[in-house]
N, C-alpha and C positions, 0 to 999 in steps of 0.2 A: 504492499499500498505506500502512496504516497503522504510523505511525512508533513503532517499538518494540515493535510486535507481532511474534512467533518467526516467523522463515521457515524453512520447510522443503522442501528438493530434492527433489523425487518425478522417477524412471525413468520415464517415460513410453513404450511401445512396444507392437507388435503385441500382442494378446490381452491388454493390460493391463487394469486394473479401472474400469468406466463412470465417464467424468469427473464427472460430477453428483454420482455418490455421493460422492467423494471430496473434492469443494467441498464437498458438504454436510458433511459430516463436518470440514472445516478449518474452518468457518463459527464466527467464535468462539472458535479456536482458534489460528489460525496463520497466515498467507499461503503460499503456495506458488511454488514456483520450479520450473518444469517443464524436466525433462531429455531431451532428445528428440534421437537419431543421426540425424542429416541423410544418413546412405548408406544410409537405410531408403528404400525405393521411396514411400512414404506421409508421406514426411517433412512435407513442403512443407503439404499437406493437414491433417496432424496437427499442426502449432506453429501455423496459421490458427484452429481450433478453441481450441487451448489458450490462444491469447493472450489469450481472451475474460475467463479467470480468472486470468490472472497472467502472468508474465514467463516468456519462454521462451529455454532457452539451448542452443547447439549441443553436444553430447558426443562426436561422432564421429572427433574430432581424432586421427591415430596417434599425436600427441606426447602423453605423458599428463602432462607440466607445463602444457601447452597447455590442455588440459583442464581440469585442475585451477585454473589463472587465470582461465579462463571463470568456470565456478562459482562461485569465491571472490571475483570483482568483487561477486558477490550480496549476500557476507557471510551465507550461510544458518547457522541453528542445529543444524539436523539434516538427513540424508540419508534416504531409503526407497526400494526398490524391490518392486516388485508383479511383476516375472516373474523370470527365470532369465537373459534374454540380457544379457552383460556386466556381469555381479556382480562380477565378477573385477575389473575397472576400476575401477567406482565404491569397492569396499576400496580400492584404492589410492588414489582422490581424496579417499576420506573422512579417509583415515591424513594424509594432505598437509594436510589443513584441520583437523585433530583433532576430526571429528565423530563421534559415536557411531555402528559399523557393523562387521559381522565383520571380523576380520583378512583379508589376503591368505590365507593358508594355509586359514581356515577357509572361504573363499569359494569356493577353487579345490575343496575339498572337497565343497561343495555343489551344484557345477554339474559335477561330474567323477566319474562311478559308477565308475570303477576307482580313484582315489583318494581317494574314501570309503570304498569297503570295505577298502581297504590300511588306513586310520586306524582302523575299526570292528575290524577284524580284531588290530590292533596293541594295541586296548585291552582285546582279551580276547574281544570280543564272538562269538557265532557266526552266521558269515554264509555263504551258500551258495557253493561252489567254484565260481570263474569265472575265463576265458579272455579276453583283448583278441583281437579281431578286425579285422586292418589291412584298411583301406580301400584301399590301393593296391596289392592283389593279386586274382587273380580270386577267384569266390566259393570254388571247392574248394579253392584253397589257404590261402584263409583259414580254413575248418573245420578244417584239418590240423593246427593247434596243439591240437584236442581229440583226447587220446587213444583208442582202443580200448576203454580198461578205463571209460573216461566212461561214468556212469548218462545214461539217456535218458527223458524229456526235456527239454530245455534251453531257456532262454529268451535269445532274443536282440534287443538293445535297443541303441540309441545310445549310447555314450560320454556324449555331451551332449545330452540332449534332455527334454522333457515332453509330457506329452499323451499317451501311449501310439504316438506317431508312430514307424513302422517297427520295433514290437516286436511279437514272433511266437514262439510256441511251437515248437519243432522236434522231430521225431520219433526223427531220428535225424540222419546228416551229409550223408545225401546231401538230404533235406526241407530240412536248413539251409542248404546250398549253392543250392538252389532258390531259398528264400526271400529270402537275399541277391541274387540275381539279379534277384529280381524288382523290387527296389529302383532297380536300373542305377545311373546315372551320379549319383543323388542319396544313394548309401551314403557314408556316413563310417564312421571308425573304429566300432568297436562292442564290447558285451559280451556273452560268452554267460555263463551262470549255470545252476546246476541249478535245477531248477524245485522248488519247494516245495510239497510235498503240504498240502492243508488238513487240519484236524481230523476226524475220522471223523464226530464229534456233528453237526457243522455238514452235510454231505453230505444233500442232496434239502433243505435249510433254503430261506424264502424269501429269506433275506441270503447275501452273499458271506462269505466265509472272512479276509477282511481289512478292518482299519480303519484309519482316520487318526488324529493326535492333534494338536489345535491348544495350540500353546505361546507362551507369552509369555515370555522373558528380560528383567529387569529391572531394574537397579539391584543386580546378582545374585543375583536371586530368579527361579526358574522355575515358572511357572504355566502348569497345565495348564486351559485354557478350556473344551474340549470333546474326547469321543470321537466320531468322526462315522463312521456304518455306511454299509454298500452294498449295492448290488444287485449280484448277478452279471452280471460284464461279459460283453459280447458276444465273440464271436471275435474274436483279436486283442486281448484285452486294453484292448477297448474301453468307456469309462464306461458305466454306463447307469443309473444314479440314485444321489444320497446322501441322507442325514438325520442331522439332530442330534435326541436323542443316540442312539447306537450302541444296539441290540438286545443288551448282552453280559451275560454270566453275571456276577452280583456279585463271584465270586471272581477273573474274568481279568482285570476292569478295571486292578486295582494290579499285576499282572504286565506288562501294556501299558503302562502307564505308567512302570514302573521300566524296562523295556529300552526305552523312549522316552528316560529321560533319561541312562541310560547311553550311549545315542547320542550324544548333544548333546552330553556330558561330553567324549566320545570326539573328537568334531569341534571341541574348543574353544570353544564358542556363548559368547559373551558378552553379546549384546544382539540383542535383534529378536523376530520372529515367525517360528513357526515351524510347515513343515507335515508330518507322520511317518507314513510310510504302513507298515503293521506288519501283518504276515500271523500267522495262529493256526493252528498246527501242531501234531501231536500232542505235540512235543516243547517246548510252550511258544511264546510269542510271539518272531517274528523280524522283524527290520527289512530291509524292501524298500527304503526311499528315504529319507532326508532330504533336504527342500525349505528353502531360507532363506529361506522368504516364506511369506504368508496363500496357502491353497489357493485355485484358482478356486472361487468361487461359495460358499465355507464363510461369509465373514463373513454373507451375507444368512440360510444356515440358521442361523448361530449367533445372530443377533439377533433371529429369529424364535423361536427356543426357548429363550433366556435372557436377551434382554433385553441383552445386551453388544454395542456396537458395536465390532468388531473394527477399523475403519477409523480410527475415533477413537486405541482405544487405539493401535494402529501410529503413528500420527501424535507421541503423547506418549513413546511409549517411543524415537520417533526425536530426539525433543527431549531425551532422557535422562532424563524424568519416572520415578516410582517405580510403575509400575502392578503392584501384585501382588494374586493372585486366589488362596482357599482352594476350589481346582478339583478336577476341575471341576463347573464352575456348575451350578446346579438349573436343570431344564429344566419349563416350565406346558405344553408344547406339543411337537408333533415338526415342525422345520422340512423340509422337501424340495425336491428338484431331482430331474428325470427327464429320463433324454434318449431318444428314440427313436433308434437308430442303424438306419444301411439294412446290407442282410446283406454277407458280405465276398466284394464282388466291385467292378469299375469300371464306373460305369453314369451314367446322367442321370436326373433326376426327372423325370416325365413328369405327375404328378398325386400331389395329397396330398389325401386327403377325410376328414371326419369330423371335424374339430377344433374344426366349431362345436357339437356334444354335450358339450365340455368345458368351455365358457365359462361355465355358469352353476352349476356344481358348488359348494357349499357352504366347501370344503375347497381348491379352486383358486383361485390368485391369479392366475395370468397364462398364456397360452399362446402360445407364439412358435413361429414357423414359420421354421427356420433356413436351411435347403434345400429353397426351391420348387421349381415346375415350370421346369426349363432349367438346374437347377445340375448340376452335376457331382462324381458321391462317389467317392472312392476308398479302400477299406478300408485300403490302408497307411497312411493319412494320420493315422490315429488317433483320438479321442475326438473331435476339434474338427468332424467330418462328420456332426454327428448332424443329425436333419432337424425333429425338434419337442422343443420344451424346454416342461416343465411345472414351475411352482414356485408350492408354497402352505407351506400349515400343516394339521395334521392335530391330531385328540387323542390319540392312540396309533399305535403300531407297525402293528397290525392295521389301521386305517383307511390308511395308507401303502401297504400291500400291496394292498389292493381299490384304490386309485386307480391305483396301478401297474398292475392286471391290466385296470383299466377302460380305459387309455391304449391299451395294447396292443388291447383289443377293437374299438375304436370307430375309433380312427387309421388308415387304409389307404393306402400310399404303392404307385405305378406307377413302374416302372423301364423305360428304355431301355437294356440291358446290352452293355457294348461285349465285342467278341470278341476274344479275348488272339490 
């Protein structure tokens, strides 16, 4: 490493950012110390890859002081993570090393949906009514905490998880118990919350009734870089596509930003990059959840639409730099990511056809088969089991809609369905 160059400790793990993108963002800016939990199945393979781009330190020590000592031995100047797992421990390590990062309390709220709801409610934000669903009792017993006077449907989701994994809409208590039983031994403590109806004006729209706000908090300043729109999700809330900027009514955008700011303030946010999902309801914007990291795939869309590289920004913020924006940033085009999700079943992919018909489209930059023939897909695993991803830039929102229709028309997937 170059002497005197700032060093950022980067937590790396499953579903983290692409290594080369982060290395490119760090070039000329800082060196990288990779933090890898050696308890993960893929830790050794991951560490071998990462050592090509900087030193690697193991962070899976059960003793917090030992972990802090291992990281501190490299004398980092900042710390950043791009996924939720282990965030509370990183907050404690950062505090011991006096590095800019979320506090312990804030980190707890960012990864625990129950604690987050409690803090948002205490600050006066309107949140859905919710209940904890214990993991150590049977499905029927878990659902008994929901009284008969409750309004259905409800959303069931893990207390600490991402990517819509094990996230379902339950029509009644019996349906909820059936869904919990489907998870089987993988069920963890969950939360049930009232389903928020979308604004009637958005019914039948090409776009979903929720958005996300991409926010940077640096040197006491909160900057909203972009509002990200979405296509309607597949069953069980699996993501089918995102785009920057969102196609929002000009009067609605300021309301979304105000609700986001109130939520971040309620959680005690002081530094970092945040991804806040917001539902557009008849009663105004309502917080779905706040994530203490960049949203998956968001940096790619933001740089396409605005020219702002959020990976570079996240490294600067980790180093304590002042990065303020008068956002949302203006967009010269629409950056998008589309996902073709399998139907809601457990199956093996037998064929994926038609992908080649997308590769020469002027607004499509890449087409990736994520789950090819022989891959097993399980609807309970959430958004990450998508079959095909399509990434690109388009001149306007209608062009993105046209591409989304094209993808669904030409890509044909065959499955061998498992019997339950």
